[in-house]
C-alpha positions in Angstrom: 83.2 231.7 -52.1 80.2 232.3 -54.4 78.6 229.1 -55.7 79.1 228.7 -59.5 77.1 226.6 -61.9 79.0 223.8 -63.8 78.5 225.8 -67.0 80.2 228.9 -65.5 83.2 226.8 -64.3 83.4 225.1 -67.7 83.5 228.4 -69.6 86.4 229.6 -67.4 88.1 226.2 -68.0 87.9 226.7 -71.7 89.3 230.2 -71.5 92.4 228.8 -69.6 92.7 225.9 -72.0 92.6 228.2 -75.0 95.2 230.5 -73.4 97.4 227.5 -72.8 96.8 226.0 -76.2 95.3 222.8 -74.7 93.1 221.0 -77.2 90.2 218.5 -76.7 92.3 215.4 -77.1 94.6 216.6 -74.3 91.7 217.2 -72.0 90.3 213.7 -72.8 93.6 212.1 -71.9 93.7 214.2 -68.7 90.2 213.0 -67.8 91.5 209.4 -68.0 94.4 210.3 -65.8 92.2 212.0 -63.3 89.8 209.0 -63.1 92.8 206.8 -62.2 93.9 209.3 -59.5 90.4 209.5 -58.1 90.2 205.7 -58.0 93.6 205.6 -56.2 92.5 208.0 -53.6 89.3 206.1 -52.9 91.1 202.8 -52.6 93.5 204.4 -50.1 90.6 205.7 -48.1 89.2 202.2 -48.0 92.4 200.8 -46.7 93.0 198.7 -49.8 96.6 199.9 -50.2 97.4 200.9 -46.7 95.7 201.0 -43.3 97.0 204.6 -42.6 97.2 206.7 -45.8 93.5 207.2 -46.5 92.4 210.8 -46.7 88.9 212.1 -47.3 90.2 215.5 -48.3 92.3 213.9 -51.0 89.2 212.1 -52.4 87.4 215.5 -52.5 90.4 217.1 -54.3 90.6 214.3 -56.9 86.8 214.4 -57.5 87.1 218.1 -58.2 89.9 217.5 -60.7 87.8 214.8 -62.4 84.6 216.9 -62.6 86.6 219.9 -63.8 87.9 218.1 -66.8 84.6 216.3 -67.5 82.5 219.5 -67.6 85.1 221.2 -69.8 84.7 218.4 -72.3 80.9 218.7 -72.2 81.2 222.5 -72.8 83.5 221.9 -75.8 81.0 219.5 -77.3 78.1 222.0 -76.9 76.5 220.1 -74.0 75.4 222.2 -71.0 77.1 220.8 -67.9 74.2 222.2 -65.8 72.0 219.5 -67.4 74.0 216.7 -65.7 71.3 216.0 -63.1 68.8 215.5 -66.0 71.2 213.0 -67.6 71.7 211.2 -64.3 67.9 211.0 -63.9 67.5 209.5 -67.4 70.1 206.9 -66.5 68.3 206.1 -63.3 65.1 205.5 -65.3 67.0 203.1 -67.5 68.2 201.2 -64.4 64.6 201.1 -63.1 63.4 199.6 -66.4 66.1 197.0 -66.5 66.2 196.1 -62.8 64.9 192.6 -63.5 68.1 192.0 -65.4 70.0 192.7 -62.2 67.8 190.5 -60.0 69.3 187.4 -58.6 69.6 184.7 -61.2 68.6 181.3 -60.0 69.0 177.7 -61.0 65.5 176.2 -61.1 64.4 172.6 -61.7 60.8 172.0 -62.7 59.1 168.8 -61.4 55.7 167.3 -62.2 53.7 164.8 -64.2 54.6 164.5 -67.9 50.9 165.3 -68.6 51.9 168.9 -67.8 54.9 168.9 -70.1 53.5 171.7 -72.4 53.0 173.9 -69.3 56.5 173.1 -68.1 57.9 174.2 -71.4 55.9 177.5 -71.3 57.1 178.2 -67.7 60.7 177.2 -68.6 60.7 179.8 -71.4 59.2 182.5 -69.1 61.8 181.9 -66.4 64.7 181.9 -68.9 63.5 185.2 -70.2 64.2 186.5 -66.7 67.7 185.1 -67.0 67.2 182.1 -64.7 68.7 178.7 -65.6 66.0 176.0 -65.9 66.0 172.2 -66.1 62.9 170.1 -66.8 62.2 166.3 -66.8 63.4 164.3 -69.8 60.7 164.1 -72.5 62.1 161.4 -74.7 63.2 157.9 -73.8 64.7 155.1 -75.9 62.8 151.9 -76.4 64.4 148.4 -76.7 65.1 149.2 -80.4 66.9 152.4 -79.6 64.0 154.5 -80.9 63.1 157.8 -79.2 59.5 158.1 -77.9 57.8 160.3 -75.3 57.8 159.2 -71.7 54.0 159.0 -71.8 54.0 156.8 -74.8 56.6 154.5 -73.1 54.4 154.4 -70.0 51.5 153.3 -72.2 53.5 150.4 -73.5 54.1 149.3 -70.0 50.3 149.6 -69.1 49.5 147.5 -72.2 52.1 144.9 -71.3 54.0 145.5 -74.5 57.3 145.9 -72.6 58.3 143.8 -69.6 58.2 145.1 -66.0 62.0 144.6 -65.6 62.7 146.7 -68.7 60.3 149.4 -67.6 61.8 149.5 -64.1 65.3 149.9 -65.5 64.2 152.8 -67.7 62.2 154.4 -64.9 65.1 154.2 -62.5 67.4 155.9 -65.0 64.9 158.7 -65.5 64.4 159.2 -61.8 68.1 159.3 -61.0 68.7 161.8 -63.9 66.1 164.1 -62.5 67.5 163.7 -59.0 70.8 165.1 -60.4 68.9 168.1 -61.7 67.5 168.7 -58.2 71.0 168.4 -56.7 72.1 171.1 -59.2 69.4 173.6 -58.6 68.7 176.3 -56.0 65.0 175.4 -55.8 62.4 173.3 -57.4 59.1 174.4 -58.9 56.4 171.8 -58.9 53.9 172.2 -61.8 50.7 170.7 -60.4 47.7 171.1 -62.6 44.5 169.1 -62.8 44.8 165.4 -63.7 42.6 162.3 -63.4 39.8 164.4 -61.7 42.2 165.6 -59.0 42.8 169.3 -58.7 46.4 170.4 -58.5 47.6 166.8 -58.9 51.0 165.7 -57.5 52.0 162.1 -58.2 54.1 159.7 -56.3 57.2 160.4 -58.4 56.9 164.1 -57.9 56.5 163.5 -54.2 59.8 161.6 -54.2 61.4 164.6 -55.8 60.0 167.0 -53.3 61.3 164.7 -50.5 64.8 164.8 -52.0 64.7 168.6 -52.4 63.6 168.9 -48.8 66.5 166.6 -47.7 69.0 168.7 -49.6 67.7 172.0 -48.2 66.2 173.3 -51.5 63.3 175.6 -51.5 60.1 174.1 -52.9 57.5 176.0 -54.8 54.1 174.8 -55.9 52.6 176.4 -59.0 49.1 175.7 -57.5 47.6 174.7 -54.2 47.8 171.5 -52.2 45.9 168.6 -53.8 43.4 166.6 -51.8 45.2 163.2 -51.9 45.9 160.5 -49.4 49.5 161.8 -48.9 48.5 165.4 -48.4 50.2 165.5 -45.0 53.5 164.4 -46.6 53.2 167.2 -49.2 52.6 169.7 -46.4 55.5 168.3 -44.5 57.9 169.5 -47.2 56.8 173.1 -46.4 56.2 174.2 -50.0 55.5 177.8 -50.9 52.4 178.2 -53.0 52.6 180.8 -55.7 49.2 180.4 -57.4 50.6 180.8 -60.9 52.6 183.9 -60.1 56.2 183.2 -61.1 57.4 186.5 -59.7 56.9 185.0 -56.2 59.8 182.6 -56.8 62.7 184.1 -54.9 
């Protein structure tokens, strides 16, 4: 049998439809019916309905019926069915452009010193723009009068002996446990470790505790920057962190 282009088949289809007085609405309804029959034949072939009634020839037959009605509709609308490969290629390009939207969405908890809070907010926004869910440490804490203040300001009150050690310890414990819950929730943690107190890529004691919990829970650990030169460097290395050197695309 001589190969025919889609457009040639569509022209013949229109001639038959005209002879039989079949209008566009009828063909559209038929297309919906044929799609259902095509799906039914595929599911049978996959063994969804039965282990024995699958038939590849039936799938081919139904695909022919589906395509026949589809190209007939295109012809009726003044669209050349032979351009279908071009339309498919354009759709492929759209999928390529949007592939980040289909990438695995992750739950990420950011850890680090409150000194780096602005950087955490920036990273949180960038990760959320990639459709990830992101948690960060609490920024505000209530003082003894119920007033909200930044964690850093609250820490300064403790350093200046304006609040008692017992009160500070209670607040600190609450903040630690709250962030521990965020680590339990996530798929991985990202440690934001920038320069602080003359230490390059600083990681403090509290963040080290969080890394330890993440390791214990089997969570992946990523460092925004390299390993700092601190007394507990070996403990940091022991958590087997992945260093991304500021490239968030390496978080996987």
